N, C-alpha and C positions, 0 to 999 in steps of 0.2 A: 533523554529518551535514546541515547544510543551510547552509554556507558560500559564499559568494562569490555566483554567478546565483543564481535563483531554484530553489528545489532540488527536486527530487520532478522511445515516439510511438505503429489498432486494428480488423482483421476479416479474414474469412475469405477476402475478394476480393485480398489485398496482394499489392502488387507491390514488390519489393526496392528499386525505384528511387526509391520513394515515402517518404522521410522529413521531415525538415522542412522547410518550405516549397515542398513539391509539391502538385500537384493530388490530390484525394482525390474526385473526382467519381465513380470508378466504383463506390465504396462500397454496396453495398445491404443495409440490413438484412435479417438471417436469424434470424428469430425460432425457437429450439427449441422442438420440439414434444414431448409424452410418450412418442411413438411413437420417438425417436430415442435415448432410453436416458440421455440426459443428466440429466434430472430428476426426482430422488426429492422432494427439497423445495426451498422458496426459502431461501436462506439469511437470515440477520439481517444489518441493516443498520447501519454504526456512523459515526460522525464522526471522523476525525484530528483532535483539538483546535489544532493547529498552524495549521489552516484559520481559527481564528476567534482567534488569539491577540491581535491589536489589541483586539479588545472585551474579551477575557479579563483584558488588563493592567489594564483598571480596574475589572471586574466579574467574578471567575472563575465566582462562585457562580450570579450572574445569568445570564453566558452558558450554562452547563451546564445549567441548570433550562430556557432557553430551546430548547437541544438536545434535551432531553427531551420538552418540550412539542410540538415538531413531530412527532414520535413515533418517532425515533432509538432502537434499540434499546440500543445500546453505544456508546461512545467508545474513543478511544485518546489517550492523554496521552504529551506529548514535554513531560516537567517537569512540577510540579505547582503551579506559582505561586507557591512559598515555602512552602507545605503541608507538613505532615506525612503521611506515608501513611495513617495512620489519620485525620486530617482530610479527606485526599482521599477515601478511603473512604467517609467519613459524609455528604460532599456529594454523590457519586455515588449513593449510596443514596438520599439525600433526593430526588436528582432523577429518581429511576428508572430510571438507566441504567446498564448494565453496563462493565466494564474489559473490553474484547475481546481486548488487549494492549497492552504500555507500551514505548515508545521508549526505552532506558536505554544507559548506557556498556556499554562490553565489558566483560563478567566476568573477572575474572583470580582465581587461588588467593586473592588477599588480599581480595577482595570478593565472591566469590560466595555466602557465607552472606548477605550485607545484600541481594543482590540477589534470591535465593529468598525471603529472608522480605519483600520489598515486593513480590514477585509473587504468593505466598500470600496478603497481605493483603488486596490490591486484587481478587485472584482471577482472574488471567489465567495460561494456561500456555504462553503462546509470549510473548518479549520478542524486542525488533527492535533492532538495532544496524548498525553502515554506517562506512564509509571514505569519504574525498573523493576529488575528482576525481583529485588529484595521486598518489593510490595506485594509479591505473589506467595510470601513463603508460608501464609496462615490464612485460614479460612475468614478470620476478624479483619485481617489486613487488605484481603482481597474485596471484603464488605465495604470497608471504609472507602476505599479507590471506589467502588460504585457510586457510594453516597456521593465524593467528589464530582466524580462523573457528572451524576444527575445534576448536582447543582448549577456546574457550569452548563451544562443544556440547557436549565430552565433560564439562565441568564441571557443566553443566547438567541433562545428561539423566539422570543417578542421581536428580536432584530431582522428576522429572517435568514439566520446561519445556524447550521446544523454543526453540532459538535459530535468529532468522529475520535478514536481513539485506532492507533497503530499497534498492532499486536506484534510477539514475537514467539518464540518457541515455549517460552514460558508461560504461556498464558493456556498452552495446551499440555506440556508433559508432565502434568499432575492432577490430582483431583482431590477434593474436599466434598464429603457426605455424597459423591458419586457424579459430580459435577466438575468440568475443566473451569479452571478462573476465567475463562473466555464465558463459559455459559453463565457463570455467576454475575459476570459486571454485565452480559446483555440482559438479563432477567431482572435484576434488580437496579437497572437504571434504563426505565422505559424509552427516557427519550435521548437516550446516546444510540449514535451509531457506530459503524465497524468500517474502517479502513483494512479489509482484510489482505494481510501479507501470505497469500497462498504456500511460499515457500515454507516459510516458518511454521507454519498451520502444519503441514505435512513432515518437516523436519521435527516437530513436537510430538508426532505420532497420530494427527489426527487427520482423515479425508477431507480436504478442502472443499470438494465437490458436494459432500454431505453437511459441511458449515453453510456453504451458500444456500443449498436448499432449505435449511432450519432458519437462516436469517437473512434472505437475499433481499427483504423489504426494506433492510436496514443496513444496506451495504452499498453506500453510493459511489465507493472508490475501491478499486482493487488495486493491489500493489501486486505487479506481476515481475517475478523473477525464478530465475533457473539455476540449477547447479547439481552436484553428484548426490545431497542428500546422504554424505557422509562426515565424521569427525565427531568421536565421541567425547573428545575432551574441548570442544567449542567446532562450529563448524568450518568445514573447507571452501575453499575460494567459490564463489560464484562463477558460472559461466554464461553467455550471450543466452537470452532466452530462445528456447528453440536446440540448443545444443546440451541441456542437460536431463535428468530425468524426471521433468515435471511432463505432464499430460494437458498442455493448456487447450487445445480445442474441447476437451471433457469439460474443464475448467470453466472456460468464458462462456462454453455452452449453457452451464448450469445457473448464469445470473439473471437475476430478475430485470429485465430490458426497462420496465417501467422506473425502477429504482435506479440502478448503475448509471452512473454518470460517465465517469473516466475510466480508462487502462493505464495505470501508471507502472513503467518500467522502473525499477530500482535494482542496482547491484552494488552491495556493501563494498564487496572485495573481488578481484576477479584475477584469475590466472593470467588472462589474454592484458593486452593494451586495452585501458577502459574505454574510451572514443570508440575504437573498434569493435568492441562490443555492445556498445550502446547502439551503433549504426547496424550491426549485424540484427540485432534485438529487435529496431525497427524494420527492416527488412523482411524478416521472419513475421512477425505478427500482421503487417500489412500485404506481406507478398501472398500470406495464406488466407487472408480475407478474414483476419480475425479482429482487427483493428482499425481505423479509418486515419489515415493520413493526410498529410498535405501535398505529398509527392505520391 
């Protein structure tokens, strides 16, 4: 799911011409208020552990512990660093973090029992999977992906587990018959859910606020990342959330409060020290009242 270029474009004043490499000086934060009907409660904040993959390679337990000490309520694994699900569960419990969701391979009839067992052991009711950019190059290929997603969702649904896909920019930067691949996937796989990566959505040239308004009831997870929205030959490094061009108050204010369960910070690459950026992202989101943390 993260092959090739860095894997994994944001506000209500969106101009369709403002995707990657364009100016975003017109964006103005629009802080939601209790009177607009959006807020019922702040959503808990988690960290996608791919963000700290370089640190985790050397000290997985210590890295997860540090994430918990910052105040993150949950984590989203993308692999378990060679641990068994039982060992990983014990590690997460010791660090005081919940597993909000887990990035896993596409479940099939042969693997569905193992996928269900791992989700139940880790305690998450959403699993996330996806396809690479090469599968988004034609309408037929996108439709094949939608069929595969729908099949996976039908396999997991009887067990109470949602199947979601994580987008990149290639689900948004092209159209077939007037629809983006993201729209085709969501429309042709009715049991599929979306882990919307708001930065890649905007980088691909689509307003994440409008995407959330259209599909919010099927977005249980929001990937929250920030950056300069530049890089024509590939995305430039990300920044801590709150230090880039994304209008996070407007984006988070657009969520369906009955559907969205978690706000998940993910930074694929960062110009600054990664753990510092992880902590700064937490302080911004919790400090601004956009997410709920443990501290």
